[in-house]
N, C-alpha and C positions, 0 to 999 in steps of 0.2 A: 504493500500500500504506500502511495505517495501522499504525504501530508499536504495541507492547504498551502503552506509556504513553499512547496516544491521539493522539500527534502524527504529522504526515505524515513520510514518509521522503523522502530525496533523490530516489529514483526517482520518487515521486509528483510532486514538483516538476518534474522533467524531463518527465514525461508530460504535465503541464499546460501547459507552455510550448511554443508553436509554434516559437519560435526561441530557443534557449538563449543563443547569443552575443548576440543583441539584448537579452535580459533582463540578462545580466551587464554589458553595455556601457552600458546606460542606467538601470537601475532598482535596482541594488544598491549597498550601501556596506559595504566590507570591515570586519569586526569588529576589525581590527588597529589598534594605536595610531597608526600612520602615517596611516591613513585617517580615524580618529576622534580627532583631536588633543586634543579636550576630555577624553578619558579619562585623560590623563596629568596634567592641570593640578592635581589635588588631591594628587598625589604627587611629581611632578618638574616643575620649571618649564621652559619652552622654552629659556630662557637664564639662567644664573647671572650672567654678566657680559655678554658678547656672543658670538655664535657664531664670529665671526672670530678673536678671541683664544682662544676655546676650541679651535678647530681648530688654531691654531698651537701650542697647549700640547702636543698629542700629538707634534708634530715637534720643538719646541724645549725643552720642560721636562717636564711631566707633567700628566695629566688623570685625574680620577676620575669614572667613569660609574656611575650607579645602575641596575642591571638587575633590580631586585627585583620589579617589578610587571607587566611586559608579556609575559613568556615562560611558556607552559604547561609543566608538569612532570609526570613520571610516575615512580613507583617500581615497578619490576618485580622480583619476588622469586620464588624457587623453583628446584628442581633443573633445570627445563627452560628457565630464563631465557636462558642463553647460547645454547642450541640454537635458541630462537626468534629471537634477534637475528641469528644466523648465517643463518637462513632468510630474514630480511628484508633484510639488508645486502649491497650489492654489493661492499663492501670486506672484507678479511680481518680476522677477530678472533682469529687464531691465537695472538698474543702478548699477549692482553688480560689483564694482571695487575692487581692492586688498587692499584698505584701509577701507573696510566695512565688517560687518557681517550681516547676515540675519536670520530671523526666517523662517523655512521651515515647512509648514503644508501639509501633504499628506492624500489623501482620496481614497476610493475604487471607482470603476465605478458607484456605486449607491450613492455616495456623503457622505458616512459615514467616519468619521475621523479614520485614522490608528494611527497617532501620530504626534508630532511636535518636532523639534530640532533646535539648533542654528548651523549655517554654517559659517565658516570662508573661505574666498577666500585667501589662502596663496600665491598662484602664479596664473598666467593666466590660467593654466590647472590643478591646484591642489586645492582641497577643503577638509576642515576638518569638519566632521559632529559630533556633540556632543549631547549625550543623546538620549533617546527613542529607545530602542531595536526594537520594532515593526516597526518603520519607517526605521531604518537602514536595517532591513531584507527586507522590501518592496523595498528599493532602490537597494539592491544587486540583488534581484530576477528580477527586471525589467532590470537591467544592463545585466544580463546573458541571459534572455529570449528575450530581445529586440535587441540584436546584437549591442550594443553600444561599441564604441572603447574606453574603459576605463579599468583601473585596480583598484582593491579594496583590501585594507588591513584593518583588524579589530583589535581593541584593547579592550578586554573585561574588565569589572570591576575587581578589584584586586583579590577578592576571587575566581573568576572563570577563572582567567588568568593563563595559563600554565607557563608564564614567571615569575609570582609572583610579577610583577611590571608593571607600566604603561609606555607609551611613554613619557607622559607629566605630570607634576604636574599642578594643577589648584587651584588658590585661588580666593576668592571673598572678596574684601575690600569694606566696606559698611558703610554709616552713614554720618552725617553732617561734621565730621572731616576727612572724607576719603580723601578729596582733600589736606588738610594740610599734612597728613601722606604721601600721594603719592608724594607731592612736596619735602618733607624732605628725602624720601627714594631714589628718583631718583638721579642718579649721573649726574650732569650738569643741564641744564634747562629742566624743565618738560613741555612737550607739552600740549596744550589745546585740548581735544578730544571731539568732539560732540557725542551725543548719538548714540550708535551702530556703531561707527567708531573705527578703530584700529590704534595703533602706536607701535613703538618699542623703548624701553628705556633700561637703564642699572641699575640694582638694586643689591647690594651686589656683584658687580663685574661680574654679569651674564646678558646676554641679555634676555629681557623679552618682550613677546608680550602682549599688553594691549588692552582690549576691554572695552569701556565705556558702562557699562551694570549694571543695578540695580537689584540684586536678591531679595531684600526686598523692591524694589521700590524706594529706596533712592539713594542719590548721591554715586555711586560706580564704581568699576572697576573690571573686571575679568583679572587675570594675569596668564600667563602660560609660560612654558619653559621646557627644558629637565628634565626628572624625577630626574636625578642624581644631579641636582642643587636645588632641592626643599628646603633642609634645609638651604642653604645659603640665599636664597631669603626670606624664612620665618623669619629667624633671623633678617635680615635687616629691614623687615616690622615691626616686634615686637619692635625692638629697636627704630625705628622712631616713633612708635605709643605710646610709654610709656608716653610721656608728653601730649598726646592728648586723653588719656582715652581709648585707644584701648583694647578691650577684644577679646580673641579667642572664637569662638563659637563651641559648641558641636553639636552632631547630633539631640538632642532634639530641640534645638533652630533652627537649619538649616531647619528642616522639618516643622517648624511653621511659616516660613516667608510668606507662601502663603496666610494666612488669611488676612493680611493687603495688600499684593501685588495684590491678586486676580487672580493668575495663577492657572489653573486647570490641573495638570499634569496627564499623563498616563491614558487617557480614555481607556475603553475596545475597542480594535481595531475591526472594523466592518467587520470581515473577515470570520466568522464561517458559513455563509450561502451563497447561490448563486452559480449557476453552473459556472458562469464566473470566479470565484475564486478557483475552485476546483484544478486546476493545481498549484496554489500558496499554498494551504493547503497541497498538496502532496509534495511540495518542503520543507515546514517547518517541523521542528522536532516535534515529538510527546512527547518530553520531554523538549521542550524549553520554552521560555518566554510565548508565546501565548497559550501553553498547560497548563500553571499554573496560569491562571487568578484567582483572589481571590475575588469573589463577596461577598458583605456583606450588612447589613442594613435592614431596615424595608420593603423596596420594594422587592417583590418576584414575579417573573413572570415565566411561563413555556416556554416563547419565548425569546431566546437569543437576538433577534433583538430589544427587548424593552430596551436593555442596550446600543444600538448603539447611537452615538451622531453625530450631524452635526457641521460644523464650527461655526454656530450661537450659538449653545448651550454653546460653550466654549468661546464665546466672540471674535471670529475671523472673524465675518461677514464683518467687515470694511476692512480687508486686502485681501479679495477675489478680484482678478482682472481678468475679462473676456476678457483680451487683448491677451491671448495666449491659446494654446490648451493644456489642462492638464487633467489627469485622474479624472473623476468625474464631469467635467465641465457641461455637459448636464444635469445631475441630479440636480446639485446645481442651475442652471439657472431655472429649472422647479419647484423647491421646493416652494410651496405657502407661502406667508407671514405668514399665520396662523399657519404653522408648524415650524416657525423659533423662537425657544425659546430664551430667553435672560439670560445672566449671571448676577447674582446679589449676594450681600452679605445678609445673614440673621443674624440679631442680636437677640439672644435668650433671652426670658423673664427671668429675674434674679430670680424671685420667683420659676419658674419651674426648673431652673438649681439648685437652692438650694434644691428643692424637691428631685432631683436625688441624690444629696450628702446625704441628710437626710435619704434617704431610705437605706443607707449602714449601719445604726445603728439600733439595735433592731431586732425584728423578721421578719420584712419585711412588705409588699412585697419589693423585691429588684429590682430596675430598672437597666438597663445596666450602668455599671460604666463609669464615665467620666474620662479619663486619661488627665492630663495636661502636657504639653501644646497642645499635639496632641491627638485628641480623636477618629479619624476615625480608623476603624479596618478592613476595606475591601480595596482591591486594584484592581478595584475601589469600592467605597461604594455608595449605592443608598438608601436614606431614603425618604419615601413618604412625599410630601408637598401637603397640601389640603387647599382650600379656606374655609372660615367659613361655607359655605353651604355643605361641605363634598366632593366636587368634587376634583379629582386629578388634580393639576395644574403644577406639576413638581417634581424635585428631588433635595434633599440636598446631597452634596457629602463630600468634605473635611471639617472637622470641628475641632475646637480647640479654645484655649484661647489666648488672647492677653493681656499681662501685660501692654502694652502701652495704650490700649483702656479700659482696665478693663472690658472686655466683652467676652462672649462666642460667637464665630462667625462661620458661615459655608458659603461655596461657593455653590451656587445653580443655576440650570437652570430652568426657569419658563416660563409659557405661558405669552405672552406679556401683556395680560389683567391684570395680577397680579404682573407685574414686576416694577410697579411704586414705587419709594421710599416712605415709610410711610405705604404701604399696610400691613394689618395684615393677617398672615397666620398661619397654624398649621402644624408642622412636627411631624412625629411619630418616637420616639427614641427607639431603641431596635428591636430585630428580632421577627417574629411571632413564635408561638409554643414553646416559652421558650428559643429560640436561636439555632443556627446551631451547627454542630458537630465540628467546628474548635476549636483547643485546646486553643486558646486565647479568646474564647467567653464563658463566664460563663453563667450559667442558670440565667434567669432574666425575668422580665415582661416588657411590653411596656408602654410608657408614651406619652401622647400628650403634645407637647411643643409648646407654643405660641412663635411667632417670628415676627419681623418687617423687611420688605424689605428695604435694603439700597443699595447704589451704590457699584459696584466693579470696581476698588479697593476701599476699605473702608476708609483707611487713607487719609485725604485731602492732606497731605504732599507729597504723592506718585506722583500724577499728576504733581505737581509743580517741584519737583526735577528730575523727569524723563526728563524734558525739559532742564535741566541745563547741563553744561559741567564740566568735571573734569580737573584740572590743574591750 
């Protein structure tokens, strides 16, 4: 199908490809910053000092991340805005007041995750949705096709934005000294803000919206305001943080926060199959985000549905609320316990990690190189995880190194029988057949890596500090 503007639809792309998995595995490059690192260079450096010290800053002192450029945003306005979000979200929005933010998780009618994002309720009928291009697209599609009385405005990431700038800057202030820096930077008395609540303050002479939210799982705040005021607010925060050991974080460090925090971002949206979603695929662009999924890793299936995930796989089972009618409810209610995988952390065996690095010297064999601090090279990445008897028990996805823990870690979704902390498993590192055709995947051999199952989030400090208030 050709869309009204003359471009191909996602459905047309799917119809043209003999093997969609083969295409996503070999010939695409995700439009996200993590896959196209050059997109960030003009705005945020990979490192301000070095990523090791920047990682330690969120554990020992404080770090300031710039999130102003890479996340898509949507303004949803109108009398039906809340009703639309309730139809999309698997979680309850019953207590969604204007001093709160919420996480929104959206699924297909079959219960497969499309994406998740953070939602601010700016006014009674005005909501700001941040991150997850697939979920924002799903919201817009349902708004248009469902006859909801809403208006939608979109603000794309800076490199793809025709305006060349964003509506809002967005900073993340993180770490044990974040509260002290926040208090020093705020003009007047700084409010105490419970977790995932919002408040308005003044910093550097500018009005700032503050969300108590921990990107690295520590005591932190997300700060936003008009894009034109970004430099004033940043300067005030940096000045206030000087005596508290504040460091600015580069993109290398930013994308490594998830290994300690336990968030599994950007799953493959479960939209590529099913007659019930054909009209959605015809609505989507054949050159957009969903058309450029970038599969990678040792798991390779000829069935795209083997890469779909449910909320339980991502650790969202506890937020599902069957107290409202939402898309995918019936499928999630009917999903047997045995098919509900659990999110865990895998701690890689140090000897096997050393073997990967050692293989880079001499004549080989060469195993897939490990980049530090972020080692995953698919978006998303699926590595096979097997029990000692060889049976497939799940998938390892985002992997990388934590200088704070001194460990190579990955986030994985495993069958419940193998998800108990302390369980020994084996993951396959590297791709079959010597590697895919992607330009950032060198020729290599696979290696079986031993690993130990641990909780997600991995850092014990995360759970404690997520319950704290800032101020």
